[in-house]
VOKOLBA-964570 format. One record per residue (C-alpha): x, y, z; residue in one letter. Coordinates in steps of 0.25 Angstrom, whole numbers, padded with zeros to 4 digits, always signed. Layout:
BEGIN
XYZa...
//
This chain:
BEGIN
-0165-0756+0976m-0168-0746+0965k-0181-0741+0971k-0184-0730+0961g-0196-0726+0969y-0187-0721+0981i-0188-0706+0976k-0203-0706+0976n-0204-0713+0989i-0194-0704+0997i-0201-0692+0991a-0212-0694+1001t-0203-0695+1013v-0200-0683+1021v-0185-0682+1024m-0178-0676+1036t-0163-0676+1036c-0155-0672+1049s-0143-0664+1049l-0130-0672+1048f-0127-0678+1061t-0116-0688+1063f-0121-0694+1076l-0131-0704+1078a-0145-0699+1080c-0152-0702+1093g-0163-0710+1087n-0161-0725+1087t-0169-0732+1076m-0174-0747+1079t-0173-0757+1069a-0185-0766+1064y-0190-0776+1074a-0198-0786+1066e-0212-0790+1072q-0212-0782+1084i-0225-0774+1085p-0224-0759+1087n-0233-0750+1095e-0244-0750+1085s-0244-0766+1085g-0237-0767+1072y-0226-0777+1067v-0219-0775+1054f-0213-0783+1043g-0211-0784+1028n-0219-0790+1017v-0209-0801+1012n-0203-0798+0999i-0188-0801+1003t-0178-0791+0997g-0183-0783+0985g-0171-0773+0985g-0156-0772+0984y-0148-0777+0995i-0134-0771+0994p-0127-0779+1005d-0127-0788+1017v-0117-0785+1028i-0113-0796+1037f-0107-0793+1051n-0093-0799+1051k-0093-0803+1066s-0107-0808+1069e-0114-0820+1062k-0127-0817+1055d-0126-0802+1057l-0129-0795+1044a-0135-0783+1038y-0141-0780+1024l-0142-0767+1018r-0152-0762+1007t-0152-0750+0998d-0165-0743+1003m-0172-0753+1012g-0163-0753+1025g-0154-0763+1032a-0156-0777+1038y-0150-0786+1048r-0150-0801+1046w-0158-0809+1056d-0151-0823+1056p-0162-0829+1065e-0173-0826+1055n-0164-0826+1043k-0169-0813+1038k-0165-0798+1037w-0171-0788+1047i-0173-0773+1043p-0165-0764+1053i-0169-0750+1047t-0184-0750+1046d-0184-0739+1056w-0179-0729+1046i-0190-0718+1044s-0196-0712+1032a-0188-0699+1034e-0175-0708+1034d-0179-0717+1023w-0166-0714+1016n-0159-0723+1027l-0165-0736+1022l-0154-0736+1012g-0142-0744+1017c-0129-0741+1010e-0121-0749+1020s-0121-0757+1033i-0110-0760+1043a-0111-0771+1054t-0101-0770+1065d-0091-0782+1066p-0087-0778+1081i-0100-0774+1087d-0110-0782+1078t-0122-0775+1084d-0118-0762+1076r-0123-0760+1062v-0122-0747+1053y-0130-0744+1041v-0126-0733+1031l-0140-0728+1028a-0145-0719+1016g-0152-0722+1003t-0148-0711+0994y-0137-0701+0991t-0145-0693+0980n-0156-0683+0982d-0167-0693+0986w-0164-0690+1000t-0157-0679+1008d-0154-0688+1020q-0140-0692+1023n-0135-0706+1026g-0135-0712+1040y-0127-0722+1048i-0137-0731+1055l-0130-0737+1067r-0135-0748+1075s-0129-0755+1088t-0139-0766+1088d-0139-0772+1074r-0149-0763+1068g-0160-0764+1079e-0158-0749+1081n-0150-0738+1073f-0144-0724+1075e-0144-0715+1063k-0131-0707+1060i-0132-0697+1049e-0121-0696+1039l-0117-0683+1031p-0120-0689+1017f-0130-0698+1010k-0129-0713+1009v-0134-0721+0997g-0140-0734+1001g-0148-0735+0988n-0138-0727+0979m-0129-0733+0968p-0118-0741+0974g-0126-0746+0986r-0121-0760+0984n-0106-0756+0987m-0101-0757+1001g-0101-0757+1012e-0099-0742+1014r-0100-0743+1029l-0090-0751+1037s-0086-0754+1052i-0072-0755+1056d-0071-0770+1061p-0060-0766+1071n-0066-0753+1076d-0081-0753+1074n-0082-0739+1078s-0076-0736+1065v-0085-0736+1052l-0082-0731+1038y-0093-0726+1028l-0091-0725+1013g-0100-0713+1009a-0106-0710+0995r-0107-0696+0988s-0092-0692+0990g-0093-0693+1005h-0081-0703+1006g-0077-0711+1018l-0083-0709+1032w-0079-0715+1046k-0085-0716+1059s-0077-0720+1072t-0089-0720+1082d-0098-0731+1076y-0104-0722+1066g-0108-0711+1075s-0100-0700+1067t-0094-0701+1054w-0082-0693+1047n-0077-0693+1033k-0064-0700+1031v-0056-0689+1025d-0044-0697+1022s-0052-0705+1012f-0053-0697+1000k-0062-0706+0991e-0076-0703+0989i-0080-0714+0979g-0083-0705+0967d-0090-0715+0958y-0104-0710+0953k-0115-0719+0949s-0119-0717+0934e-0129-0705+0934g-0126-0701+0948m-0117-0691+0955e-0116-0697+0969d-0103-0704+0972l-0103-0718+0976m-0093-0716+0987g-0086-0726+0996i-0091-0741+0994a-0085-0748+1006w-0075-0749+1018i-0068-0761+1023i-0059-0762+1035f-0048-0772+1037d-0050-0778+1051p-0036-0783+1051s-0030-0769+1050s-0032-0766+1065s-0036-0772+1079e-0050-0772+1084i-0053-0759+1091g-0044-0751+1081q-0049-0746+1068p-0045-0754+1056s-0033-0748+1049k-0036-0754+1035t-0049-0749+1028i-0053-0751+1013y-0063-0742+1006v-0069-0744+0993g-0073-0731+0985a-0082-0730+0973a-0072-0722+0965n-0074-0721+0950s-0065-0724+0938g-0052-0730+0941k-0050-0723+0955q-0046-0731+0967n-0058-0737+0975t-0052-0745+0986v-0044-0737+0997f-0038-0742+1010v-0033-0736+1023s-0023-0742+1032k-0024-0732+1044d-0039-0733+1048a-0043-0723+1038g-0033-0712+1040e-0028-0714+1026t-0032-0720+1013w-0026-0725+1000n-0031-0733+0988p-0028-0748+0988v-0017-0750+0978e-0019-0758+0966g-0034-0758+0966q-0042-0761+0954p-0050-0753+0944t-0058-0756+0932y-0051-0762+0920d-0061-0759+0909w-0064-0748+0899e-0075-0740+0906p-0088-0737+0898t-0101-0731+0901k-0107-0745+0902e-0095-0750+0910t-0090-0739+0919p-0075-0738+0924g-0076-0739+0939n-0071-0750+0949y-0080-0748+0961l-0077-0756+0974p-0091-0761+0977h-0088-0770+0989h-0075-0775+0996a-0072-0785+1007v-0060-0788+1015l-0057-0803+1017a-0050-0809+1030s-0038-0811+1021n-0037-0796+1018e-0042-0797+1004m-0050-0786+1000l-0061-0790+0990y-0068-0779+0981i-0079-0779+0971s-0079-0769+0960y-0089-0764+0950c-0088-0752+0940n-0102-0746+0945q-0108-0744+0958e-0120-0754+0957g-0129-0759+0961p-0136-0758+0948y-0124-0756+0939n-0109-0761+0937g-0104-0769+0926n-0089-0771+0929k-0080-0774+0941g-0071-0784+0948g-0068-0790+0961v-0054-0788+0967w-0047-0793+0980k-0036-0784+0986y-0025-0791+0995d-0024-0781+1006t-0011-0788+1011k-0004-0788+0998n-0011-0776+0991n-0015-0784+0979t-0027-0783+0971w-0033-0795+0963t-0045-0795+0954e-0054-0807+0958i-0067-0804+0950s-0075-0816+0947p-0078-0812+0933v-0069-0801+0926k-0069-0793+0914g-0081-0791+0905d-0088-0803+0910d-0090-0796+0923a-0101-0786+0919y-0106-0784+0933w-0096-0778+0942g-0095-0784+0956y-0103-0780+0968g-0102-0788+0982g-0090-0795+0987i-0088-0803+1000t-0078-0812+1007v-0080-0824+1016d-0076-0820+1030a-0070-0835+1033v-0063-0837+1019n-0058-0824+1013p-0056-0831+1000d-0071-0832+0998i-0077-0820+0991i-0089-0817+0984m-0093-0806+0974t-0105-0802+0966t-0109-0796+0952t-0115-0783+0955l-0123-0782+0943n-0124-0794+0934s-0138-0791+0929w-0138-0802+0919y-0139-0814+0920p-0137-0812+0935d-0128-0808+0947a-0117-0817+0951n-0109-0819+0964i-0095-0825+0964y-0088-0832+0975r-0073-0835+0977s-0067-0844+0987i-0052-0841+0983d-0052-0826+0984g-0057-0823+0970g-0048-0832+0962k-0060-0840+0957t-0075-0838+0958w-0088-0846+0959d-0101-0839+0956s-0116-0840+0959f-0118-0844+0944w-0110-0845+0931e-0112-0850+0917y-0110-0865+0915g-0103-0871+0903e-0116-0872+0896n-0117-0857+0897g-0129-0858+0907q-0130-0851+0921r-0126-0861+0932q-0131-0856+0946n-0122-0860+0958n-0134-0857+0968y-0148-0860+0970s-0157-0848+0974l-0169-0848+0984d-0177-0835+0982y-0189-0840+0989s-0188-0829+1000a-0190-0819+0988a-0197-0826+0977p-0199-0813+0969w-0184-0813+0966l-0186-0821+0953d-0196-0810+0948w-0205-0821+0946s-0198-0824+0933k-0189-0835+0928s-0176-0831+0921a-0169-0835+0908v-0155-0840+0910a-0145-0836+0913p-0153-0827+0922e-0160-0833+0934t-0172-0829+0942s-0170-0824+0953p-0156-0819+0949k-0145-0819+0959l-0146-0804+0959g-0142-0790+0954w-0135-0779+0961m-0127-0788+0969v-0118-0779+0977g-0114-0787+0988s-0112-0802+0993v-0108-0806+1007q-0103-0819+1013i-0108-0821+1028d-0095-0819+1036p-0100-0830+1045f-0105-0840+1035d-0097-0842+1022s-0109-0849+1016n-0118-0837+1018h-0118-0826+1007i-0128-0815+1004v-0129-0805+0992y-0139-0794+0989g-0145-0791+0976t-0155-0781+0971g-0167-0789+0976a-0163-0798+0987t-0152-0804+0996l-0147-0818+0992y-0138-0827+1000g-0133-0841+1002s-0129-0850+1014y-0121-0860+1006n-0112-0851+0998m-0100-0860+0999t-0108-0871+0990n-0103-0862+0978l-0088-0866+0980e-0092-0880+0982q-0099-0881+0969g-0113-0882+0974k-0124-0873+0973k-0127-0863+0984f-0140-0858+0989d-0144-0844+0987l-0156-0838+0993s-0163-0825+0996v-0158-0819+1010q-0166-0806+1010a-0177-0811+1019e-0181-0799+1028g-0176-0789+1018v-0187-0781+1011e-0182-0770+1002e-0193-0767+0992t-0197-0753+0989a-0213-0754+0990v-0221-0746+0980l-0235-0751+0983d-0243-0760+0992l-0257-0766+0991v-0263-0774+1001s-0273-0784+0995l-0286-0787+1002p-0293-0800+1005e-0296-0808+0993g-0282-0809+0988t-0271-0819+0992e-0261-0807+0991a-0260-0798+1003v-0251-0787+0997l-0246-0782+0984a-0233-0774+0983s-0226-0765+0973g-0211-0763+0975t-0200-0757+0968g-0190-0765+0960d-0197-0779+0962i-0211-0775+0959g-0219-0779+0971g-0227-0792+0975f-0240-0798+0979i-0239-0803+0993h-0247-0814+0997k-0239-0817+1010d-0231-0805+1015i-0222-0814+1022k-0217-0821+1009k-0209-0815+0997s-0218-0815+0985p-0215-0818+0970k-0214-0806+0961m-0226-0803+0952p-0224-0803+0937i-0232-0800+0924n-0227-0790+0926p-0214-0789+0934t-0214-0775+0939i-0201-0769+0945g-0207-0757+0952n-0222-0759+0956c-0227-0745+0959t-0242-0748+0962s-0252-0760+0965i-0267-0761+0966d-0278-0771+0966y-0293-0771+0963a-0300-0769+0976e-0312-0777+0972l-0303-0788+0966n-0290-0788+0974p-0284-0800+0966n-0282-0790+0955k-0269-0782+0957i-0262-0772+0949i-0247-0767+0949r-0239-0757+0941v-0224-0753+0940g-0213-0750+0931d-0217-0745+0917h-0231-0745+0921g-0231-0761+0921t-0244-0766+0927i-0248-0780+0932g-0261-0785+0936i-0265-0798+0944s-0279-0803+0945k-0275-0814+0955d-0270-0807+0967g-0256-0806+0961g-0253-0820+0958d-0252-0817+0943t-0251-0804+0935w-0252-0799+0921f-0246-0786+0915q-0256-0776+0909t-0253-0775+0894t-0254-0760+0893g-0245-0756+0905s-0232-0756+0897m-0238-0747+0886d-0242-0737+0897i-0227-0734+0899g-0224-0734+0884k-0235-0724+0881a-0231-0714+0891t-0216-0715+0888g-0213-0715+0903d-0205-0725+0910y-0215-0729+0921l-0205-0734+0931s-0213-0730+0943t-0226-0736+0938g-0236-0728+0944g-0249-0732+0952t-0260-0742+0948i-0274-0744+0952a-0285-0755+0950m-0300-0752+0951s-0307-0759+0962a-0312-0769+0953d-0299-0771+0945g-0304-0768+0932n-0297-0755+0930t-0282-0751+0931i-0278-0737+0933l-0263-0734+0932y-0256-0721+0935s-0241-0721+0929p-0230-0714+0935s-0226-0706+0923a-0228-0691+0922d-0236-0691+0909n-0244-0703+0910t-0259-0702+0915t-0265-0714+0922a-0271-0725+0914l-0282-0735+0916y-0285-0749+0911s-0298-0757+0912t-0292-0770+0906d-0281-0774+0915d-0271-0765+0908g-0273-0770+0894t-0277-0756+0889t-0275-0742+0896w-0281-0729+0896h-0277-0715+0901s-0284-0710+0913s-0289-0695+0911n-0288-0684+0922g-0278-0690+0931i-0263-0684+0930p-0251-0693+0929a-0244-0700+0940k-0257-0700+0949a-0257-0710+0961k-0270-0719+0959i-0279-0729+0965c-0293-0735+0963s-0305-0734+0971d-0306-0747+0979r-0321-0749+0977v-0326-0741+0964n-0318-0748+0952p-0321-0735+0944n-0313-0726+0953k-0298-0722+0953f-0291-0711+0960y-0278-0704+0957g-0270-0693+0964i-0258-0685+0960v-0252-0671+0964n-0263-0669+0974g-0274-0671+0965e-0284-0683+0966f-0291-0689+0954y-0303-0699+0953v-0308-0708+0942s-0322-0714+0942e-0320-0721+0928d-0310-0732+0930q-0298-0722+0929g-0302-0716+0915a-0304-0702+0920n-0300-0695+0933f-0305-0682+0939v-0297-0674+0949k-0305-0673+0962t-0295-0666+0972t-0282-0659+0971d-0273-0652+0981g-0273-0664+0990l-0258-0665+0993y-0244-0659+0988d-0240-0669+0977g-0226-0666+0980s-0226-0672+0993k-0224-0686+0989g-0231-0699+0985a-0246-0702+0985i-0253-0715+0989d-0267-0717+0986i-0277-0728+0989s-0292-0730+0990a-0299-0737+1001m-0304-0751+0999p-0319-0752+1001g-0322-0738+1001v-0325-0730+0987e-0318-0717+0986g-0310-0718+0998d-0296-0714+0995i-0283-0711+1003w-0270-0705+0998f-0257-0702+1005a-0249-0690+1000g-0244-0679+1009d-0254-0685+1020g-0266-0694+1019i-0278-0691+1011w-0292-0697+1011h-0304-0696+1002s-0318-0703+1003t-0324-0698+0991d-0316-0703+0980s-0306-0692+0980g-0315-0680+0980k-0310-0675+0993t-0298-0679+1002f-0295-0677+1017e-0281-0677+1021k-0278-0683+1034l-0273-0673+1044s-0266-0683+1053n-0256-0688+1042v-0244-0682+1035d-0235-0686+1025n-0241-0699+1021a-0238-0705+1007s-0245-0719+1008i-0258-0724+1012i-0264-0738+1013g-0276-0746+1019f-0277-0759+1027g-0288-0767+1034k-0297-0759+1043a-0294-0760+1058a-0304-0769+1066p-0317-0763+1067g-0314-0753+1056k-0320-0753+1042n-0310-0743+1035y-0296-0748+1031m-0284-0744+1039s-0275-0734+1033l-0260-0735+1033y-0249-0724+1029t-0235-0720+1031h-0236-0705+1035a-0233-0695+1046v-0245-0694+1056v-0244-0684+1067n-0230-0681+1063g-0225-0696+1064i-0221-0704+1052d-0225-0718+1051g-0234-0729+1046i-0248-0727+1051y-0262-0734+1051r-0276-0728+1052s-0288-0736+1056d-0298-0724+1056d-0297-0718+1041i-0285-0710+1045g-0290-0703+1057k-0279-0709+1066s-0266-0716+1063w-0258-0726+1070i-0243-0727+1067k-0240-0741+1065i-0225-0741+1062n-0214-0738+1072d-0199-0733+1073d-0194-0747+1069k-0202-0748+1056h-0202-0735+1047k-0196-0741+1034y-0191-0728+1028g-0199-0722+1017a-0210-0732+1018a-0220-0723+1011n-0223-0729+0997t-0235-0738+1000t-0243-0744+1012i-0255-0753+1013t-0263-0759+1025g-0266-0774+1024d-0280-0776+1019k-0282-0789+1027r-0275-0786+1040e-0278-0774+1049y-0266-0766+1053g-0256-0772+1043k-0250-0764+1032f-0239-0764+1022y-0229-0753+1019l-0221-0751+1007g-0206-0746+1010t-0195-0741+1001n-0185-0752+1003g-0191-0760+1015r-0201-0768+1007g-0216-0769+1012i-0217-0767+1027v-0229-0773+1034y-0235-0769+1047g-0245-0777+1055e-0252-0777+1069l-0246-0787+1078k-0260-0790+1084d-0265-0795+1070t-0255-0807+1071k
//
């Protein structure tokens, strides 16, 4: 998941980092328990999008059927629920100050004590956070966790996050774990179930490969134990480690004495092409798997991924005879993708599968061999007539947006098989069941062996329960529209939600990658507007069923000379006749249109990059705020007048501004607290009982009340949480609990305009969370 907005999002979070402590802290965190009301009467769930971000890997337990975990790059970890056939989030307890721990670089599930699971947690190794990585340790399958701090950062959303697994449990002595670190920190070991960690000084490799344009070292990619090398209860003697070393250095190392000494595996391969800037000379070992017949299979790529890599190979190493054999499905210049995932059947060690890491055009491909790599079948190939022939049928009804609401021109298909395919796994208890992650979802099959029988196999979305979008804006729509919610998300644009339990189609005309702002006409709620990349603007007049792109929107970006990658904010007048757009570019003022975006005019008197909204009653009024200064227009956005300044410290994070439906001149904004005006911004009152708020939203009024309820993520009386006020901000009720914190959930919030108590919360990697009162059901 790219999530280019993360830096702005995390700027609003107050970070507190503890000193290096290598023992588990005393606090135990409880995982998400779906549909159990908390003390405030709330239950929580997700608005169904299904997937929506990168899934680097699925990790099956090798000893217990149907026990599997899924890791995301910045949206936490999940456990498979076989009864309900969906993934359950197990890291929703992570707080705002610990948002960095929602990046999962690796997961290890214990083959001896299957209740034990470990998460290598941390999102960034750069300067976007000061927080070190942690081991999250559970003895009850992720229902509760202990946090164990590491003396270095962890990169769950950094380049190379597709490699792995970097955390591994010794299958003969489960008190022993090894960890492959980034940033030059080398190989680490624990002998007490992860409570304490020590650097393996005898292992000298650090994985010195650097991603292009970055200084951080890629580090140690994976650790594999040979279970046949010792008896149960004794540490495994033979251990293999893959290091992301650059150039023609050795990358695969072995210890035959339980990690006391290490040597490079003799005869190992390296690249065989003339390196260029476009095709770098590296042979990075992305994934490895040891089969039951002692064959070690390794996939190689010349770059780290998940976005790059255009050369590579697949090799098997006979650990008994010390011989290497290249078994790449496609070799030489025809293999322009590099290889990502690799897996072997637990029952038949000659059945292996591997993936193209980045075959962007026409599509990814996945290869399967039933003879140890001598011959290969593929998910698709070109027939004798030169046309693409698919060996699968794809059911994507669980996430219909995956086709981008577009058809494709052969040899491409819609949806594609994927991109960024860094892993593939064969279920160790079901040879017919495979899964693989992509940049947008998880696909899988339950009749995979059809391929070698010459029959088509069934492929389907298997990401149910995973919600991974970064949510940038939310709008609850009032009665009078079929849709109940409109969302703007990173990467996949956002949606119109008519039923929050069903994944929707993707809006088109235009297709927007990052939708930064949405609005609707309060007096004509079927008219909806959205804006995103490059200032692209779309308008719907039928509640989001159909859209058209404003003809002038692309010219805005060209005229300013700015790449409007972050879109800015959009507002629509109460009657829907005027649009006000405030781009995110430094040298571009706000613009307004009175003809649905056919022509645009510069607004006067308002600085660049202002956050804007419309009055929800008076169609002539618009409001804007920037750098602690408030601006008002009473002529449809043509001219603005500064009414107030010095409201807040503009350096303290994001601003969220909204006007109250049904009340002219009633404005709320969150920024260094919560502020309220009842006179169209001439004066503001800061609420004394709220600190550090960055989002504000409205929902249906409480029974017996006329004023809509307020919702925010803030610190109230010193306690961070999600809050609701039913009395115009005089008092606040904390409505979330320790199980439901969702990390940096501070981009957008709205109450439901039709159902009291219900709210929608935008998260950065956990999709759209909703909460509702149990007694309303």
